[in-house]
C-alpha positions in Angstrom: 3.5 -6.4 -57.4 2.4 -2.5 -56.5 6.1 -1.4 -55.0 6.6 2.1 -52.7 10.0 3.3 -52.4 11.5 4.8 -48.9 14.0 7.0 -49.6 15.4 8.1 -46.2 17.6 11.5 -46.2 16.4 12.9 -42.8 20.3 13.3 -41.3 22.7 16.6 -40.8 25.4 14.6 -42.1 27.8 16.4 -40.1 30.8 14.1 -40.0 31.6 15.4 -43.8 30.8 19.1 -42.2 29.2 20.6 -45.0 26.9 23.2 -44.2 24.0 22.1 -44.9 22.6 18.6 -45.0 24.9 15.9 -47.1 21.6 14.7 -48.8 21.2 18.4 -51.3 24.5 18.7 -51.4 25.4 19.0 -55.1 27.5 15.5 -56.2 28.6 15.8 -59.9 26.6 18.4 -59.9 23.5 16.9 -58.9 22.1 16.3 -54.7 23.2 13.1 -53.3 19.6 12.4 -52.7 18.0 11.7 -56.6 20.7 9.4 -57.4 19.0 6.7 -55.4 15.4 8.5 -56.8 16.3 7.7 -60.4 18.0 4.3 -59.3 14.0 3.7 -58.2 12.7 5.4 -61.6 14.8 2.7 -63.3 13.2 -0.3 -61.3 9.9 1.3 -62.2 8.1 1.2 -58.4 5.3 3.7 -58.0 5.3 5.1 -55.0 8.7 7.3 -54.3 8.5 8.6 -50.9 10.8 11.2 -49.1 11.6 11.3 -45.9 13.4 14.7 -45.4 14.2 17.3 -42.9 11.6 19.7 -42.2 13.4 22.7 -43.4 13.9 20.8 -46.7 12.8 23.5 -49.4 15.7 25.7 -48.3 18.7 23.0 -49.9 16.7 21.5 -52.2 14.1 21.3 -55.2 12.1 17.9 -54.9 12.8 15.8 -57.6 9.9 15.2 -60.2 9.6 11.5 -59.4 9.4 11.7 -55.8 5.5 11.2 -55.0 5.2 12.3 -51.1 7.0 14.0 -47.9 7.8 12.2 -45.0 8.6 13.9 -42.0 12.3 13.0 -40.3 12.3 11.1 -37.0 15.2 11.6 -33.9 15.8 8.5 -34.8 15.9 6.6 -37.9 13.5 4.2 -37.0 11.3 6.3 -35.9 11.7 8.6 -39.8 11.4 4.4 -41.5 8.1 4.5 -39.6 7.0 7.8 -41.2 7.7 6.8 -44.2 5.9 3.7 -44.4 2.6 4.9 -43.1 3.0 7.9 -45.9 2.3 4.4 -48.3 -0.5 3.8 -49.5 -2.4 0.8 -47.9 -2.6 -1.0 -51.2 1.1 -1.6 -51.1 2.7 -4.9 -51.5 6.4 -4.3 -51.5 8.8 -1.6 -50.2 12.6 -0.4 -50.2 13.3 1.5 -48.1 17.2 2.6 -48.7 19.6 4.7 -47.1 20.3 7.9 -49.5 23.9 8.3 -48.9 23.6 4.8 -51.2 24.4 6.8 -54.6 25.0 3.3 -56.3 23.8 0.8 -55.7 22.9 -1.7 -58.8 19.8 -3.0 -60.6 20.4 -6.0 -61.3 20.6 -7.8 -57.6 18.0 -5.9 -56.4 15.9 -6.9 -59.5 16.5 -10.4 -58.0 15.8 -9.7 -54.5 13.0 -8.1 -55.6 11.8 -11.8 -57.4 12.4 -13.7 -54.2 10.0 -11.6 -52.4 7.0 -11.9 -55.5 8.0 -15.3 -55.4 6.9 -15.2 -51.4 10.5 -17.1 -50.3 11.4 -14.5 -48.4 9.2 -11.3 -46.1 13.1 -9.5 -46.6 15.6 -9.1 -47.1 19.1 -7.3 -47.3 22.0 -6.9 -50.2 25.2 -8.0 -48.6 28.7 -7.8 -48.6 31.5 -10.0 -47.0 33.9 -9.3 -44.6 37.5 -9.3 -45.7 39.2 -8.4 -42.4 39.8 -10.1 -39.8 37.6 -9.4 -37.1 38.0 -8.9 -33.5 35.6 -8.5 -31.0 36.5 -6.4 -27.3 36.3 -5.0 -24.7 38.1 -1.4 -24.5 41.7 -2.1 -25.3 41.2 -5.7 -24.0 40.6 -8.7 -27.2 38.1 -11.4 -26.3 37.8 -12.8 -29.1 38.3 -13.2 -33.4 34.7 -13.8 -34.7 34.5 -16.5 -37.5 34.4 -13.3 -40.9 32.7 -16.6 -43.3 30.2 -15.8 -41.6 30.3 -12.1 -40.6 28.2 -9.9 -43.9 28.1 -6.4 -43.7 24.0 -5.4 -45.1 24.2 -2.5 -47.3 20.6 -0.8 -48.5 17.8 -0.7 -50.2 16.2 -3.5 -48.3 13.1 -4.9 -49.6 9.4 -6.3 -47.5 6.7 -7.2 -48.0 4.3 -4.5 -47.4 2.1 -5.5 -44.5 4.6 -7.4 -42.7 7.3 -5.0 -41.7 4.9 -1.9 -41.1 3.6 -4.5 -38.3 6.6 -4.8 -37.2 7.1 -2.0 -37.0 3.6 -0.8 -35.8 4.0 -3.5 -33.1 7.4 -1.3 -31.5 6.1 2.5 -32.3 5.8 3.0 -28.3 9.6 2.3 -27.7 10.9 3.5 -31.3 13.2 5.9 -29.3 15.3 3.2 -28.0 15.3 1.0 -29.8 18.6 -0.9 -30.3 17.7 -2.1 -34.5 20.7 -0.3 -36.3 18.5 -1.8 -39.8 15.4 -2.8 -41.0 16.1 -6.4 -41.5 17.2 -7.0 -37.3 14.3 -4.9 -37.0 12.1 -8.2 -38.8 14.3 -10.7 -37.7 13.4 -9.8 -33.9 9.7 -9.7 -35.4 9.3 -12.9 -36.7 10.0 -12.1 -40.4 11.6 -14.8 -42.9 14.6 -12.7 -43.4 17.6 -13.7 -46.1 20.4 -12.0 -48.3 21.1 -11.0 -51.1 24.4 -10.1 -53.0 25.5 -6.8 -52.0 28.1 -4.7 -53.9 31.5 -2.7 -53.1 30.1 0.1 -55.3 27.2 0.2 -53.0 29.1 2.6 -49.8 27.6 5.1 -47.6 29.3 8.5 -48.2 29.9 9.2 -45.0 33.3 11.0 -44.8 35.0 12.8 -46.6 37.2 9.9 -47.9 33.7 8.3 -49.1 32.6 11.7 -51.3 36.3 11.7 -52.5 35.7 8.4 -53.6 32.6 8.9 -55.1 33.5 12.0 -57.4 36.2 10.0 -59.0 34.0 6.7 -59.7 31.4 9.7 -61.3 34.1 11.6 -63.3 36.0 8.6 -64.0 32.9 6.4 -65.7 33.7 4.2 -62.7 30.1 3.0 -62.5 29.5 2.3 -66.2 29.4 -1.2 -65.7 26.4 -1.5 -62.3 
């Protein structure tokens, strides 16, 4: 089935304190975004769409495997929609991925891809269980303690039947600026798509803070990523 990957790299990464967007900063001597690009090359994805900030050329020379560039929107949802519009019309399966997650395991994603190809789901997301005690609060006032066995943390890449997730975004295109959904699976679920979960990985963490960046550097230098 013809597949496309949308790599979201339109943020500024201000929490890391870099002078330029973190997705272009060198991690282990290579731009952060390139780790995700090469993962999708390994998955033999047909088209790779990079959603980038307007002035990306000041910071980044495109990886040769990137097929096309789409403009970043003002919100994540707008960026995803721009990436979907940049995919060929005959795309059948699409991966939507955050460039700040460079270490996702291929095996888990391949298993999810098989489920999509068998038409068991319209959309899937990798998840990891919540191991900490969870508390719902209003300000400092405790309201409840949700059952953590029913709570999972979603990751990317999330996998979808292309036409179905594209139509879900099309239906919301006038309201994407105020869209309440924080990832694509939640938007798909609200649109009535058949959504499921696949096993994620602790290694597939999102690089957001300085601590995350140093952890990623340590994993690369120590060879700690070889098993994924």
